[in-house]
N, C-alpha and C positions, 0 to 999 in steps of 0.2 A: 382769707378763709370765706369770704362771703360766697355762699352758693355752694360750697363744697359739702358733699354727703359726709356722715359720720366715718366711714371707713377711710376716706381721705384725710379728714381731720386728724384722726388717730396717728397716722403717718407723718404728717407734715405740718400740723398745726403748732405755731409758735417757733417753727424751724425753717421759715422761709429763706433766711440769710445763713448760709453755711461759714462758718470760722474756718480760714485757710483751706476750704473745700471739703472739710470733714462732714460726711453724711450721718454721723452721730456726734450730738453735741458733746464737748469735753466738759469733764468735771471740775467745776471751779471750787475746789477744795480749801477755800480760803476765808478767814472770819471778817476781814475788813477790806476797804477799797480805798485807794488815794486818788486825790484830785489835783489838776495842774492849775486850777484857779478857784478863788474863793467862792465865785458866783456858782461854779459847778458843786462844790461842796455843800453849799448853803441850800441847794436844790435836792440834794439827795436825801435819802431817808424816808422818802413818800411811799415806797414798796410799789411803784408804779412799773408796769412791764417796759423793758428797755433801759431802766435807770434814768439818771445816773444812780449808781449804788453806793450805798454808805456802810452798811453792816449787814451781814447775813442773818442776823436775828430778825432783820425786816424784810430783806429781798436778796436776790441772788440770780444769776443768770439761769441756773438749772431749775430754780423755783419758777422762774418766768414761763419757761417752755411749758411745763404741764399745767400751770395756771391758765395759759392762754388756750390750751387745748381743752381744757376742762370747761371754761367760760363758752367757747364756741360749742362744745357738746351739749352743755346745759342750757343754751340760749340765753345766757345771762351776760351783762355788761363786764364783770370781772369775777375772778376766783381767787382764793388764796389756799394754799396747802399747809397742813399742821403736822405737828409731831406725832399725832393720833388722832383716830376718829373722837375720842372722848375730848380732846383739846378742840376740836372743831364745834362739836356740839355744845360744850361748856361755854366757850366763848361766845357762840352765837346766842345762847340763853342770856348769859350775862350782859350782852348789848341790848337787850330788850326788857329787862326788868330792873326794878329797884325795891328797896324796903317798903313793904306795904301793898304791893301788887299783887295779883292774882293770875295763876296760869291754869289753862285747861289743857290737859294731856290725855292721848290715849291710853287704856289701861294696860295693853300689851306692848307698850314701848319697850326698846332695849332696856334690860335690867339695870346696868349701870347709870343711864339716863334717868330712870325712875328714882334711883338711890340719890342721885345729885339733886334732884328736885325735892324729894320728900325728906332726906337726910341731911342734906348741906344747905340748900337755900332757905329751908324752914327756919334755920338757926338765925337768918337775917331778916324774918318777918315776911317773907314770900310763902304765899300758900298755894297748894296745887289742888285741883280737883280733877279726878280721873273719870273718864267715859269710855264706854265701847267703841263709839265712834263710827260705827257702821251707819248710823243714822245722822245726817247733819244736823237735824233739829235738836239732837241730844246735845250737841256740841253748842249750838246757839243757846239753848236753855240754860247750860251750865255757866255761861258768861255773866259777869257782873259789872258794875260801872268801874271797878278797880282792875278789870281783866285787861292785861297787856300783852298776853303771848298765848298762842295757840300752838301746841307741840304735838305735831304729827308724826306718824310712821306708816307709810302705806306701799306696799304690803307691810304689816306689823309682824313683829317677832312671834315665832312658833306657830301661831294659827293664821297668820297671813290675811288679816283683815283689811279691807280697803276703806279710805275715806274719800268721799266725794270732793276732790280737790277744788274744782271750779266753784262750787257752791260755797265752801268754806272759805276760799280765797276772797270771793265777791262780799260776802258777810264781814269778813276781818277788814278788808280795805274800806269798806263803807263807814266802820266804826273807829278806824285808827288803830286796830289791834295788830300786832306783828305776827307773823305765821313762820314758822320754822318746821321743816320736815326732814327726817333721815330717808335719804333716798338710796341706801346702800343697796339693798335687795334688787331694785329694778336695774339700777345703775343709769347713766345718762344716754345709754343705748336704748334703753326700753321705756323711759319715762322722763319728762321734762317739767317737773312742778311749777317751774316759774312762768310756764305758758298758760297756766291754770291761775295765775295771780298769787302764788306763793312767795313771800319775801326772801327766805334764806333756804338754801338747799345744801344739805350735808351729806359727806360720805365717810364712811370708814374705808380708807382707801387700802388698808391691810388686806381687803377682801377682793373683790372682783378687779378693781383698778390695779393692785399690786399683782394679784393672782398667782404668786408663786410662793406664797407663804415665807417670805424672806425680808419683808419690810413691816413696820408698824408705821402708819400714816394716816392723815385725814385730809379733807377739803370742805370748804365752803364756797358756794357760789351765789353771788347776789349783785345787786345794783352797783354802779360806781360809788354812789353816795354812801352806802351801807359798808362796802368794802373799805373804802377810804377812811371812814370814821373808825372802823375796827383796827385798820393798822395803826393808827395813833393812840389807840386805847388798849383794848383787850388783847391783840395780836402781840404787840410790841412789849407790852408791861407784863404780861404773864409768861412771856418767853415760850411762845407756842411753836414757833417756826420749825419746819421740816429741814433736816440737814441736806447739803448739796448732794451727797451721794445717794441718800434714800430717794431724792427726787429724780436722780438720774435713773435709779432702777425702776421707778415708777414709770417714767417716760417710756423706757425700754419695754415694760410690761404692757403697757397701755397699747402697743401697736398690735397685739392680738386679742385685745378685749372682745371683738365682735365675734371672732372665731371660737374663743373659749366659751363665750356665753352660750353659742349655737350648740356646742357640744354637750355642756352640762344639762342644758334644758331639754335636750333630745334624750340623755340618759335619765333624768328626772321623771319624764313623761313615761318612760319605760318601767322605772321602778315603781311609780305610784299605780300603774296599771297591775302590776304584779303583786303589790301589797294588796290591793282591793280584791284580788281572787284568793287570797290566802284566808283559810278558815280562822286563822289565829288573831286576824285584825279586825278591830271594831270599826275604825274610821281611819281615813287618810285625808290630810290638809295639804293641798297643792295648787297652787294658783293656776296651773295649766290643765286641770281636769275640765273636760267639756260641760260637766254639770257644777263647775264651781258655783257656790251659792251668789257670788256678786260679778258673775260672768258679762253681764252687761255694762256694768261699770268698769270692769277689766278692760274690755273691748274698747270702751271709750276713752280711757285715759292711759292705757300701756300699750305698748308695742309687742310685748313678749314677756317672758319670765325667766327664772334662773334655775339652779340646780338643787335648790333648797326645798325640803319638805318635812312633815311630821306624820307620825302615825301614832294612833292609840291601840295598843294591844288587848286583846280580850283578856289574857292573863295580867292581872293587876296585882300580883305579888312582887314585891320589890326585888327579891332574890332571882326571881324569873327573869324580870327585866334586865337586870345587871348581867345575868348569865347569857342572855341573848346577845348583848353588848360585846361582853368578853369572849365570845366564842367567834367573832368575825375576824377574818385574817387581812381582808383588803381594807375594810373599813377602820380606821384608827379611831379611839376613843379620845377627843381632844376638842379644845374650845375654838372658836373662830370658824370660819369656812371662806369659801371663795377661792381657794387655792388650787392646786394641781391634784390634790390627795383627797379621797373620799372620807368622810367622817361619820361616825354614829355615836350620840349622846343620850343616856337616859335622863329624863327631866320628870319634875312633877309640876304639873299645871294646874293653875287655880284662878283663871280669869274671873271678871265680875259677875258674869252671868252663868256660872257653874255653882251648884250648891255645894260641892265637896271637890277637892283636888283629885286628879287622876294622874297615873303613870303615863309617860309619852316617850316616845323615841324620835329625837329630831335626826334627820338624815341629810348630809350633803353628799351630792354626786360629783366627784371629781373627773378627770379626763381618761380614767381607765375605760375599758371595754364594757358596755351595759350587760352585756352577759355574764361577765366575770363577776360584776357585782350582784346579779340576781343569784347566782350560784352561792356567792358568799352569805347572802341574806338567808337562802335557803339552808345552809348550814347552821345559821343562828336559830332558826326555828326548830330544827332537829335537836339542838343542843337544850332547848327548853323542855322538850317531850322526854328527854332522859330521865 
């Protein structure tokens, strides 16, 4: 895969050798593997690409394909796929902390990740400090002698705040602090945090990597040393492996990743401009806006953006926000995003630098025609006026 561009990696990465000439890898729907020699058996179970294989709780040929593809895309030495995005991020965090450690995390990180840090790890003596994160100095100032992990998400959830990955990566490496980032929004097509010095790169693969709303999966990309240690510890002991069929579906979906991202980003740009022109809208949060507040940093560490955006309506009565969402016909009201279908969800946002919470609507633009999405949103605003 050396020298291949992302579009080619998506089609052929990890699939250089076809079994019996099959252009699509078969599904290895087996739990265990047998060996002809004791030497082969003893060498198995390492979870390394290409085997020898031991048990599908650690490795499987279908997992190998997507793992090699992801590592090449993220420009890391290795990758592992997980049963969910939360399995990936929690295993990454577990691998970097122990009782008595301190974590610094961006305040608008994915909600369940924050819940894991504050509601679960706090029971074991791990303390977390939250920061806005758009100023790297704020991250540096929050660190203590016992800080072992910086938990990033760039762009972050709901408000799409960026962190300066190069500055934070260099600071952490100098002090021996591990860095982990949720790279789900950007995907490996638009951002490669490892090239900026970030240690652990996680994805909720249920979203763009899966792309069809038919799998739950996660991924982690890192160095050979970190992934190998995790295979022996968190990955194997917590039973976090992705199933072979889900890995096969993920590989199928990744073939069109670059095409789907291009389409949803185009629709999101269209919807963002439409919303900015509506008198009912107070603010629009979208990474692709020409006057995005962190445009210089965006252009320095990202190559594009996706189909996710948020807007703040001027009408702040909860019943009106709900009425807007319920009136939509194409946009479904549901969790997650990154699939083929458009979604709109009412939220109550209250980040650290706001004095009081405000009602928001998070929108994901799927693969429908952008003009149909505009017409659907127009109907939502009309319903609020009735």
